[in-house]
N, C-alpha and C positions, 0 to 999 in steps of 0.2 A: 245643581244643574240636574246632578244623577237621579235625584228624585222625580223632577218634572221631564228628563229627557226619552222616557216610554210615552207621554201624552203627545210630543212631538215627533216623534220616530219616525211616523210616515212622511210627514212634512221635510223633515232634516234629510231622510233619503232622497227624496222627491228633488230636494234643492242640490244635493250632490249629484244626481244622476243629469240634471237640467245643466249645472255649472260644467260638468265633463262636456256634456254634448256641444255647448257654446265655445268650449276651449279646442274642441274638433273641429268645428266648422270655421273657426278663426284660422286656425291651422290649414285649412285646406283652402279658404279663401286666398290668404298670404302664399301660397305656392303657383296659385294661377297667375301665369305671366301676360297679365293684361292690365291694360291702364285705361279707366272710365273716361278721364278727361280726357286721354288724345284719343279714346273714340269717338268721343263728342264732338271733338273739335274737327275729326275728318266729315262727320255727317254733316255738320255744317258748311264745311268748305264744300262740300257734296252740292248741299243746297243751293250755295251761293254760284257754284260753277255750273248748274242745270240752269240756272235764271240766265247767268251770263251768256250759256251757249245758246240758249232760245233765243236773245235778244239779236245776236248776232247772225244769228241765222238767219230772222227776220228781216234784219239788214242787207244781209247777202240777196236773199231772195228777190226783195223790192228793188235794189241798185240792179241786179241781173235782169229783171223782169223790165225796167227802164231802158237798158242798156242792149237788150235782144234783139231788139228791130234793127238798130243799125250797126250792130259790131257781130251777129250772127252770120255764119258763112256755112249754108249745109248745101251740101252737094251729093251725088252718088258718084260710086267708085266708075270711072269712065271704060275701065277695062277690068277683067277678072284679075284680082291678085295686084290690084292696084296698090303703090306705096302711098299710103298716106303722108308720110312723113316729107315728101315733095313739095305738099302744100304747107307755107310756112304760116299763113293765115292773115287777119286783117292787121294793116297796119299800124291801128290804136292797140290792139293788143301784144304788139311786137315791142312796145317801148314802157320804159317805166320813167313817169317825171319825175326828176331829182326832188324839185322843190314845189310845192302845189299852187304857190305864187304864181309860177309861170305857165300856169294850166291854160288861160285865155289865149296868151302870145303864143303858145303852142298850136293850139289849135286853130290860129288864126294862119300862122307860118304855113300849116300843113293844108287847109282846106277842105276842098273834098277828098285828096289824095288821104286823108287819114281814115278813110273806110276802102281804100283800094286792098286786093289780095296779094300777097307776095308769094312767088310759087320757085323752084328751082330754076328751070328751063321753059324756056318758050313753048316748045311742044308739050310742055305738061299742061300750058295755060289753055293752047288751041284744044287739048283732050277734054279739058272741063268745059271750056264753051260751046263743045260740039256735043259733047254725049254725059255730061255731068250732071243735066237735069237741074241746072239751078234756076231757083224760084223768084232771082231778081236780076236785073242787069248788074254787071260788076266790071269794074276796070283790074286788070293783071297786070302784077310786075314782074317779071321775068327778070330773075339776077343774072343769068347769061347775056342779058339785051341790053339792059337798062341803062342809060348814059346819065351817071351823076356829074352834080357842078359842086365845086364845093371855094367856100371865100376864103382867098390867097392870105397867106401868113401876114404880108405885109397892110392888107386891108384890115384883117383882124388886129393886128397890133394897133392903127393908126386909128382905127374906132375906138380902142380901149383906153388911149391917149387923151382924145378929143372927149371922150366920156368922164374922164379921170377931172380934165379940169372944169367939167360941169358940175361937178360934186353927182355925177352919175356913173351908172356901167352898163358896158355893152359885150355881150358874148354870142358867140354863132349859134345859131339854135341848136345843132347837132349835138353842141357839149352839154346842153342842157337836160338831155335823155339818156338812159340807160339803155342799152341792147345787145344781143348777141353777135359777135362778131362774123358771124355767118351771114345776117341780112344787113350787114354794112352799106351795100354798095345801092339798096335799097332805101334805106333812110336817109343816105347823103341826098337822094334823088327828092325827097321830101324835106328834109330839113336842112341840107346843106349849103343854101345859096343865100340864107335870110339870116340874119343881125336881129337880136332881141335887145333891146335899149329900154331903161327904167324910165327915162323923163323924155316927153314928146321933143322939147326945145332941143336934147341932144339929139336924139333920133333925126329930127329933118338935119340938122347941121353932118350928122354922120352920112347921112342917105346922099347929100350933095358933094361931100368931101370924097366917099370912096364909090360912088356911083352903085351902091349896094341898097338891095331893098331891105327896109326894118320896118320892125313891128314894136309897139311899146306893151307896157304890162296890160293896158287897158284894150289891148286889140287894134289901136289906130296904126292904118299901113302908109308908109312914105316911100314911093315907089320911084326910081331914078328916071323914068319918063317923066315924071313931074306930079303926078295923080296922086291924089292923099284920099283915104278913104276911113272911116270911122263915124260915132255917133251913139245911136243907141245900142247898148250891148244885145239887150233880151234874152237868150237863154245862149249866147256865145261864152264859149269856154266850159258849157257845163259837162259835155261828154268826158272830158279829160280829167275834170275834177271828179266827177263821180266814178270815173275809173280806176282813179288814185284811192278814192274812199273804198270803192271796192275792194281794191288790192290788200289794204291797210286792215280792212274788217273780215276779209277772207284770211289773213296770216294770222290775225288773233283769234278769228274763228278755231282753226288748227291747233293752236297751241292750247286753247282752252279745253277742246276736246281730247288732246292727248292727256292734259292734268285730270282731265275728268275722269278718261278711262282708267287712270293709274290710280286714283282714289278710289274708283268704284273697286278695282280689284283688291285693295286694302281693305274696304269695307266689307267685301264677302269674304275675304279668309278670316276675318276679326269675328264674324258675324255668331259664327257658333262658340268660341269663345265667350263673347259677351252674353250671349243666352246661358251660357252653363256659370258665368260670373254672377249674373243677373240672379239665378234660382239659386244658387249657395248663400246669395245676399241675404234675400228673402226668407231663406230658412232661420238662416241667423238672426234676422230681425225679430221674427217669430219667437225663436228661443231664447233670446235676451228678454223680450216681454214677459215669455212665460217664466225667466229667471227673477227677472223683479218683481211679480206677482207673487211666486213662492216667497220669495223674501221678506217681502210686505206682510203676509199673512204669517209667517214664522216670527218677524218682529214682534207681532201683537200678542204672542202667547207669552205666558209666563218664563216657558223654557227660552225662547226668544229673546225676550228682555235680559235674561240672566246670561245668555250665550254674549249678546252685547256688550254687557257688562266684562265678563269675562276677556273677551277678544281685546277690548280697551285696555284691560289690567295686565293683559300678554304682551300686549305693545308697548306700554311703558316700561316694562320688564325688559323687553327685547331691547328699546332705547336706553336705557339705564346700563343694561350690560355692556352695549356698544360704546357709552359714554365712559365707562369704567376702563374699557379696552385702550381706549384712545388716550383717558389720562395715565394709564401705566405707563404707555409708550412714551408721553409726555416725559413723566417722571425719570424714566430710563436716558430720554434723551439730557433731560435738565443735569440730571447726576454726571453723566461721561462730562456736559461741559464744566461743572463744579470740579472735576478731578483734573480736568486739563488743565483749569484756570489756577488751581494750586501748585500743580507740577511746574507752571511757568512762573509762579511766584517764588517756588523754592529755587527755580534755576536761576531768576532774577538774584535772589538775595545772595547765593553762592556768588554770582558774576559779581556782585556789588563788593563782598568780604575780599575776592579776590584782586580785585582794581585799589581797594583801601590799602591793601597789603603793599602791592606795588608801588603805589604813591610814597605811603611811608618808608619804603627801601630805599626809593628814589630821592627823597629829603634827607634821609640818612648821608647817603652818598654826596649828594651836592654839600652838605655842611660839613664832611669830612674834606672833601677837594677844597670847599674856601678855606678852611683851617691851615691846610697843609698851603696853599699859595698866600696866606698871612704870613705863614713863618717862612716861607722861601723868600719874600718881599722884605721883612726884617733881616735877614741875612746880608741880601744884596746891598741894602742900605750902610749897613754896618761896615763892612768892607769898603764901599766908596768914600766912608768917613777915613779912615786907616790912610787910604791913598791920598787923600787930600793931604792930612798932617804931614806926611813923611814928604811931601813936596813942597811945603811951606818950610 
């Protein structure tokens, strides 16, 4: 190797420098607090959210355009500094349909009142009608003047009882919508005097029994006066159905927009770190490729081949040294175990001899006691014989 080293000194030096450069870049890369996998997941989520937001925005815009004509209420301030909170809005905008399955029935219950405008006071309504520059005719419901009618608890309970017996259900329409308590009197005026019943037979029977207007889920109406209306639904119930869909889409859109904003912020914060990480990774790949090329070239020289053999032999020596160390440790453990067993063997031998000695002593004492007891027995027998002879 020494003879051939000079011919490959340049390549060997280049290899060492390149190897040091590779290790330095690996150290730099590991010190960067960045996870490519996490960044890629954020980018993927960002793309999915952008697509979702786009689709939801299109749905909201379409539904808004479809409902705009009937639900929009545009007006000019009747006086300077007019408080717009006095105008509560169109009835349809003030309710939340709890179950979309009731949309058709509720729209029939409300009828034209669904598009009337709720305001706080009659004076506000008069000001809007006279100076609000309204673009279409509207009916205004002032909260301070409106008289609402509600179904009595007795009639409501009777309706529920009849419906239950007919495997149906009945509820006051006002209970099927959510709303702000501030506009309760207006919504009781719109929905308070009608029952919504699942089944037409039950609706007919409940109307006759309670003398209360009933509406089925399909929009058929049973009136206490005796009239019945129904038939083709056409676009019946589409306004509230679309309004429910619009509300759900708007909520979902808002949630997705908030999440997208959060993801965009994270991506923006990580973008600079990502670029730095990619730059270092690219340079590391180039250096590793250069190192592999140098090593391949070096391995094809005489020095390189000798070096590979030397490295293999050195590896064998290192492994042998480790093996010898392990065997020496194992030998020490085995000798400790051997000595421990020898000590236990000696201890057991000593214990056995002591026990045998104790047993011999016990046997000797037992024999002595037996002999003494035999002598005592003979003396007692002789004395008993003398006593017997004397008596005779």
